[in-house]
N, C-alpha and C positions, 0 to 999 in steps of 0.2 A: 086919121090920126097921123101926125107928122113923125119924122124919124126920131127926134129928140124925146118926144113923149113916149114912144115905144121903148126906147132905151131906158128912160126913167122908170117906167113901169116894170121892166124886166129886172133892173137893178133892185128896185124895192121888193119885188117878189123873191129874188134870191136872198136878200138880207133877211126877210121875214122867215123864210124857210130855214135858213142857217140858225137864226135865233130860236126857232121852234125845236130844231134838232138838238141844240145845245141844252135847252130846257129839259127835254126828254132824257138826254144823257145824264144830266145832273140828278134827275129823280131816280134813275136806275143805278146810281153810284152805290154799290153795296159796301156797307161798313161792317160786314160780318167778320168777326174775329175767329181764328182757328182755336182748336183745343190746345195746341202747343203755345199759342199766344197767351191764353188764359193760364196755362201752367206757369209760364214765365211771369205773369202779372197777377199774382194771387189776390191782391187787394181789389183789382178790377173784377176778377172772377166772383169774389164775394159780393161786391156791389151789384153786379149784373144778376147774380143768383137771387139777391134780395128783391130786386125789381121784378124779376120773374115770379117770385113767390107772392109778392104783393098784387100783381096784375095777372090773373090766370089766362087772359087772352094772349099774353106774350109767351106762355110756356112752350108752345110748339115752334117758336122761332129758332133759327140756327144759333143765334147768340145765347139763348137760354139753354139749349141743348149742349152747346159746346162748353159753356161755363160750368154747367152741372157735371159734365163728363170730366172736365179738368179737375174740379174739386174732388170728385170720386177717385181719380187717379192719385191725387196728392195725399189724400187722407186714408185711402183703402189699399193703395198699391195699383200697379198697372193692369192686373188681370183680375 
């Protein structure tokens, strides 16, 4: 294998690995909202809570737990 072919293969491999890492990083991008965010965004909290109620498999997710907690704080008080 000549020098240019080795360089081309190396560059291709680096680009492929970079693209793979970017894809993995994009999948792990966590869009979890905090309880405080849901308290400040009541409409979003209600919508999230409705989605969680409609789909029981979502109920243990952080967004479901946080939106429910925020609604409890807003309507029952902090403690």
